[in-house]
C-alpha positions in Angstrom: 28.9 -37.6 -61.2 28.3 -33.9 -61.1 30.6 -31.9 -58.8 28.8 -30.0 -56.0 29.8 -27.0 -53.9 29.1 -26.2 -50.3 29.7 -23.2 -48.1 30.9 -23.4 -44.6 31.1 -20.6 -41.9 33.6 -21.1 -39.0 34.1 -18.7 -36.1 37.3 -17.3 -34.9 38.3 -18.4 -31.4 40.3 -17.4 -28.3 42.2 -20.1 -26.3 43.5 -20.3 -22.8 41.3 -17.4 -21.4 44.0 -16.7 -18.8 44.6 -19.6 -16.6 43.2 -22.4 -18.8 46.4 -23.0 -20.8 45.7 -25.5 -23.7 42.3 -26.4 -22.2 39.8 -23.5 -22.3 38.5 -21.7 -25.4 35.6 -19.7 -26.7 34.2 -18.9 -30.1 33.6 -15.3 -31.2 31.4 -13.8 -33.8 34.2 -13.2 -36.3 34.1 -15.6 -39.2 35.9 -17.2 -42.1 33.9 -18.6 -44.9 34.9 -21.4 -47.3 33.2 -22.4 -50.5 34.4 -25.8 -51.5 34.1 -27.9 -54.6 35.7 -31.3 -54.7 36.8 -32.3 -58.2 37.4 -35.7 -59.7 40.4 -34.4 -61.7 43.6 -33.5 -59.9 44.5 -29.9 -59.5 43.8 -27.1 -57.0 42.2 -23.7 -57.7 42.3 -21.0 -55.0 40.5 -17.7 -54.5 41.5 -16.1 -51.2 40.0 -12.8 -50.1 40.4 -10.9 -46.9 42.9 -11.7 -44.1 45.9 -13.7 -45.3 45.4 -13.0 -49.0 48.8 -13.1 -50.6 50.3 -14.9 -47.6 48.4 -18.1 -47.4 49.9 -20.9 -49.6 47.9 -21.6 -52.8 49.2 -25.2 -53.3 49.2 -28.5 -51.6 50.7 -26.9 -48.4 47.4 -25.0 -47.8 46.0 -26.1 -44.5 42.4 -26.2 -45.8 43.5 -28.6 -48.5 45.6 -30.7 -46.1 42.6 -31.1 -43.8 40.4 -32.1 -46.8 42.9 -34.6 -47.9 43.1 -36.2 -44.5 39.4 -36.7 -44.3 39.2 -38.1 -47.8 42.0 -40.5 -47.0 40.3 -41.7 -43.8 37.1 -42.4 -45.7 39.0 -43.9 -48.7 37.6 -41.3 -51.1 40.9 -39.7 -52.0 41.1 -41.6 -55.3 37.6 -40.4 -56.2 38.2 -36.8 -55.3 41.7 -35.7 -56.3 41.4 -32.0 -56.5 39.4 -29.0 -55.3 38.2 -25.5 -56.0 38.8 -23.6 -52.7 37.3 -20.1 -52.2 38.1 -18.4 -48.9 36.8 -15.2 -47.4 38.7 -14.6 -44.2 37.8 -12.1 -41.5 39.9 -13.8 -38.8 43.4 -12.2 -38.6 46.3 -14.4 -39.4 48.9 -15.3 -36.7 47.3 -13.0 -34.1 45.9 -15.5 -31.5 42.3 -15.6 -32.8 42.3 -19.2 -34.2 43.0 -18.6 -37.9 44.6 -22.0 -38.4 41.9 -23.8 -36.4 39.2 -22.1 -38.5 40.9 -23.2 -41.7 41.2 -26.8 -40.5 37.6 -27.0 -39.3 36.3 -25.4 -42.5 38.1 -28.0 -44.6 37.0 -30.9 -42.5 33.4 -29.7 -42.2 33.0 -28.9 -45.9 34.5 -32.1 -47.2 32.6 -34.2 -44.7 29.3 -32.6 -45.8 30.1 -33.1 -49.5 30.6 -36.8 -49.1 27.5 -37.4 -46.9 28.7 -36.7 -43.4 30.4 -39.9 -42.5 31.9 -38.3 -39.4 30.0 -36.7 -36.5 31.3 -33.6 -34.6 33.2 -35.7 -32.0 35.1 -37.5 -34.8 35.7 -34.2 -36.6 37.2 -32.9 -33.3 39.6 -35.8 -33.2 40.7 -35.2 -36.8 41.1 -31.5 -36.2 43.1 -32.0 -33.0 45.4 -34.5 -34.9 46.1 -31.7 -37.4 46.3 -28.8 -35.0 48.2 -30.6 -32.3 45.9 -29.5 -29.5 42.1 -29.0 -29.1 41.8 -25.6 -27.4 41.0 -23.7 -30.6 39.5 -26.3 -32.8 36.9 -27.3 -30.1 35.2 -23.9 -29.9 35.4 -23.5 -33.7 33.4 -26.8 -34.0 30.9 -26.4 -31.1 30.6 -22.7 -30.5 30.2 -21.2 -27.1 32.8 -21.9 -24.4 34.7 -25.2 -24.3 36.8 -27.2 -21.9 39.0 -29.8 -23.6 41.1 -32.6 -22.3 43.4 -35.0 -24.0 44.4 -38.5 -22.8 46.6 -40.3 -25.3 44.9 -39.7 -28.6 41.4 -39.4 -27.0 39.9 -35.9 -26.8 36.9 -34.9 -24.7 35.2 -31.5 -25.0 32.6 -30.1 -22.7 30.8 -27.2 -24.4 28.6 -24.7 -22.6 27.1 -21.2 -22.8 28.0 -18.9 -19.9 25.1 -17.4 -17.9 26.1 -13.9 -18.8 26.1 -11.9 -22.0 29.8 -11.4 -22.6 31.4 -9.0 -25.0 35.1 -8.9 -25.8 37.2 -5.9 -26.7 40.1 -7.2 -28.7 43.2 -5.2 -29.4 44.9 -6.5 -32.6 48.5 -5.3 -32.8 50.0 -4.7 -36.2 52.6 -7.5 -36.0 52.5 -11.3 -36.3 53.4 -13.7 -33.6 53.7 -17.3 -34.8 52.5 -19.8 -32.2 55.8 -21.7 -32.5 57.8 -18.7 -31.4 55.3 -18.1 -28.5 55.7 -21.7 -27.3 59.5 -21.5 -27.4 59.6 -19.0 -24.6 57.7 -21.3 -22.2 59.6 -23.2 -19.5 59.5 -27.0 -19.4 58.6 -26.9 -15.7 56.9 -24.4 -13.5 56.9 -23.8 -9.7 54.3 -25.7 -7.7 52.9 -22.4 -6.4 52.2 -21.3 -10.0 50.5 -24.6 -10.8 48.3 -24.2 -7.7 47.5 -20.6 -8.6 46.3 -21.6 -12.0 44.2 -24.6 -10.8 42.3 -22.2 -8.5 41.8 -19.6 -11.2 40.6 -21.9 -13.9 38.2 -23.6 -11.5 36.9 -20.2 -10.4 36.6 -19.0 -14.0 34.5 -22.0 -15.2 32.3 -21.7 -12.1 31.8 -18.0 -12.5 30.9 -18.4 -16.2 28.4 -21.3 -15.6 26.8 -19.5 -12.6 26.8 -16.0 -14.1 28.8 -14.7 -11.2 30.4 -11.4 -12.4 32.2 -10.5 -9.1 34.1 -13.8 -9.1 34.9 -13.5 -12.8 36.9 -10.3 -12.0 39.4 -12.5 -10.0 39.5 -15.5 -12.3 41.3 -14.2 -15.4 44.9 -14.1 -14.0 47.5 -16.6 -15.1 51.0 -17.7 -14.0 51.9 -20.4 -16.5 52.2 -18.7 -19.9 51.4 -15.0 -19.9 54.3 -13.9 -17.8 56.8 -15.6 -20.1 55.1 -14.3 -23.3 54.9 -10.7 -22.1 58.4 -10.1 -23.4 57.1 -10.8 -27.0 54.3 -8.2 -26.7 55.5 -4.7 -25.9 53.4 -3.1 -23.1 51.2 -6.1 -22.5 50.7 -5.6 -18.8 50.2 -1.8 -19.4 47.4 -2.6 -21.8 45.9 -5.0 -19.2 46.0 -2.2 -16.6 44.5 0.4 -18.9 41.6 -1.9 -19.9 40.9 -2.5 -16.2 40.9 1.2 -15.4 38.5 1.8 -18.2 36.0 -0.8 -16.9 37.1 -4.2 -18.2 36.4 -7.2 -16.0 39.8 -8.6 -16.9 42.1 -8.9 -19.8 43.9 -12.0 -21.2 46.4 -12.9 -23.9 44.3 -14.4 -26.7 45.8 -17.8 -27.4 49.5 -17.4 -28.1 49.0 -13.7 -28.9 49.7 -11.0 -29.8 45.9 -10.1 -29.6 44.8 -9.0 -26.1 41.2 -9.7 -25.2 39.3 -7.7 -22.5 36.1 -9.1 -21.0 33.0 -6.9 -20.6 29.3 -7.5 -19.8 26.6 -6.6 -22.3 24.7 -3.4 -21.3 27.6 -1.7 -19.5 28.5 0.2 -22.7 32.2 0.5 -21.8 33.6 -1.1 -24.9 34.5 2.2 -26.7 36.4 3.5 -23.7 38.1 0.2 -23.1 39.2 0.0 -26.7 40.6 3.6 -26.7 42.5 2.8 -23.5 44.0 -0.3 -24.9 45.0 1.5 -28.1 46.6 4.3 -26.2 48.6 1.9 -23.9 49.9 0.1 -26.9 50.8 3.4 -28.7 52.9 4.4 -25.7 55.1 1.4 -26.6 55.1 2.3 -30.4 52.6 -0.4 -31.3 49.6 0.3 -33.5 46.6 -1.7 -32.7 43.1 -2.1 -34.2 40.1 -2.6 -32.0 37.4 -5.2 -32.5 34.3 -5.5 -30.3 33.0 -9.1 -30.5 30.4 -11.3 -28.9 30.2 -15.0 -28.3 29.4 -17.2 -31.2 26.7 -19.7 -30.4 26.6 -22.0 -33.5 30.2 -23.1 -34.2 31.1 -24.3 -37.7 28.0 -24.7 -39.8 26.9 -25.2 -43.4 25.3 -22.0 -44.9 23.9 -23.4 -48.1 22.8 -26.9 -47.0 20.5 -28.6 -49.4 17.6 -30.8 -48.1 19.4 -34.1 -48.9 22.5 -33.0 -46.9 22.2 -33.5 -43.1 24.4 -33.7 -40.1 24.6 -37.4 -39.1 24.8 -36.6 -35.4 21.6 -34.6 -35.2 21.0 -31.3 -33.3 23.9 -29.9 -31.3 23.7 -30.2 -27.6 25.7 -28.2 -25.0 26.6 -28.9 -21.5 27.9 -32.4 -22.2 30.9 -34.4 -23.3 31.4 -34.6 -27.0 
């Protein structure tokens, strides 16, 4: 049987969004692309360009290949396809809190699934991706696009995906240092004060309501957090100074993107404040001897998708719907 290739595009993501620790996420218009060929003969060939080139493992430890292998094993196709040609073009920065590992996992699962006839729908891909990643807050928006709320009960994952009723832009300050998620989790306490838990419950409820109703004034008060950002601030020099500078330049609010070190400021389309906010964030970081690049991003609305799909390839679950449990 002839070996076929497929190309997948997967968005970068930001998790937590302030108070929504390990539950909220969004997809942004920053992408990784994977061109995948499954081979009958064993052996792996890699071509990695862009972010992570030279750092990403080019052997069986590669997370794209590990994701592909899991899907092939679950469909009992691993003896049929024993190797792969994996070409990656990455624009999502590595170990910066923009979902690079989630993008790699979802790309591998999505590509392999399409090549063997789409035996899994998106909900099942979500479960596989969560199994690999350990939590759904980044993989969910990478799969569905838009904003997502994810819950886990045992091994069962539910994701509610929706588009906010406002045109959000994000000014992202990308510091010139890596922060592994493992290190960022190690600084978190095992228990938190009840007052902090109550604080976050209120903020996350307010944030979801403001996004779904398009209420900008309430959004300004909904991006604070007491569960993880205060503890992680010690790992990111000047974090709260950057928050303050972004707010003074016109940002609605600023959050730690995932486990960091990227900081993400929220703005509304049409206000044209992004350049000033970006400069303010850079300057605040510079005062702490941290160099940061600035990216201005929007919300991705597609999630992971095939970009060279042939007529005989189709998604088994049909058109994507938002505003429901997946």
